C-alpha positions, -999 to 999 in steps of 0.1 A, spaced: 142 266 -100 177 264 -104 190 241 -80 201 203 -94 167 183 -79 175 148 -79 137 134 -69 104 139 -63 90 128 -28 51 123 -26 44 118 13 5 126 13 -18 135 -12 -20 176 -17 -50 198 -9 -36 216 -37 -41 196 -70 -31 224 -94 -1 231 -80 16 199 -70 3 184 -105 25 218 -118 49 216 -101 58 177 -98 55 177 -139 76 203 -140 105 185 -119 103 153 -139 105 174 -173 130 192 -163 161 192 -133 163 233 -141 125 237 -146 133 277 -143 154 272 -169 152 248 -196 118 237 -198 120 196 -214 160 187 -203 171 157 -229 184 125 -209 165 141 -177 148 109 -157 147 117 -123 127 94 -100 93 102 -77 83 82 -51 54 79 -34 42 68 -2 8 55 -10 -12 43 -29 -42 44 -20 -70 55 -45 -97 58 -18 -99 56 19 -124 68 49 -120 95 75 -155 107 94 -169 117 59 -199 88 49 -185 77 20 -147 73 8 -126 100 0 -97 97 -32 -62 92 -14 -30 90 -28 -33 67 -54 -58 91 -70 -27 121 -72 -8 95 -88 -31 89 -111 -43 124 -125 -4 137 -124 4 104 -150 -18 111 -171 -9 145 -176 25 145 -174 14 123 -202 -4 150 -223 27 173 -217 53 149 -231 28 148 -261 24 185 -259 62 182 -268 61 167 -297 76 135 -268 70 103 -263 78 82 -229 104 63 -227 102 24 -218 125 27 -186 103 60 -176 79 35 -159 109 31 -139 103 65 -124 72 59 -104 84 43 -78 54 27 -52 61 24 -12 30 18 10 6 -14 15 -1 -34 -6 34 -33 -16 58 -64 5 91 -38 19 55 -25 40 49 -53 52 88 -67 56 92 -35 73 63 -35 96 74 -81 102 109 -64 112 93 -38 134 77 -63 157 110 -89 158 125 -63 171 101 -59 200 90 -90 204 128 -115 210 117 -145 234 103 -166 204 92 -169 169 61 -150 152 48 -173 129 15 -160 124 10 -122 116 -30 -108 110 -34 -81 91 -65 -56 102 -83 -28 73 -107 -15 59 -95 -18 24 -93 -46 5 -68 -35 -21 -42 -23 3 -46 -36 36 -59 -72 26 -37 -72 -4 -7 -66 14 -15 -100 33 -20 -119 7 15 -108 -12 28 -117 16 23 -150 17 30 -154 -25 60 -140 -11 64 -168 16 53 -193 -14 21 -206 10 1 -218 -12 -28 -228 -9 -41 -194 8 -58 -198 43 -97 -188 37 -108 -183 73 -92 -184 110 -93 -222 112 -71 -224 80 -44 -201 92 -44 -214 130 -37 -248 109 -10 -239 85 25 -240 91 51 -222 75 73 -243 55 104 -224 68 112 -213 101 119 -174 89 88 -175 71 51 -165 92 15 -174 76 -1 -140 71 -41 -135 74 -64 -102 66 -91 -96 86 -115 -69 73 -132 -46 91 -164 -24 88 -152 10 100 -142 26 68 -136 17 29 -156 -19 31 -189 -24 29 -210 -53 32 -211 -73 -6 -177 -59 -20 -154 -84 -27 -131 -95 4 -98 -101 -20 -89 -126 1 -98 -118 34 -100 -149 65 -127 -128 87 -154 -96 85 -155 -83 116 -172 -50 127 -144 -32 141 -105 -38 155 -118 -44 188 -135 -76 172 -108 -84 157 -89 -88 184 -107 -110 196 -120 -134 170 -75 -141 168 -72 -146 206 -102 -167 206 -83 -184 172 -49 -192 190 -76 -203 225 -56 -172 243 -93 -163 256 -121 -182 271 -145 -191 250 -176 -178 268 -164 -135 259 
């Protein structure tokens, strides 16, 4: 507790919320929480790897994810400041740094991995297959906006017919699958197709680009 801690990294949602919220709040208030409770001018950043409020695994219904932990931590950090008669500074928002879907930098990282592997051709269309409209699908929408692709493609056919405005850009399309958070009737948030599972989504993509026989 007397080390000069420079940053907090959150890689996953914790099992013990109480302990982790306490430790993170202590470190947000002071770089030496074992010696000083509130340190003037202390503003170390805290990095989060995933903003998902909900995710789905073996449970029948969606479970809270890392986004829920961030929401709880921000609320209790604010309450802790209030207890000391302090208010959040305008610059405090810059301390909370978000990575992961649907941030553009996360999708750019995925694209770099693709282009590093595919060296014999230009990648013009990228499909994001996922079960979460607010992370998976929103990320594809964000990439199209980042690449100034307007209007956004609304179907597999529109996706196929839309061409990038610049050679270095790509068209992105989000395909929803029913194996996780998404349920029939939910807002699809710009998804171009809804499939039962990943296998069906891959078949739909390949057929859309005439890479599979139409009778499969």
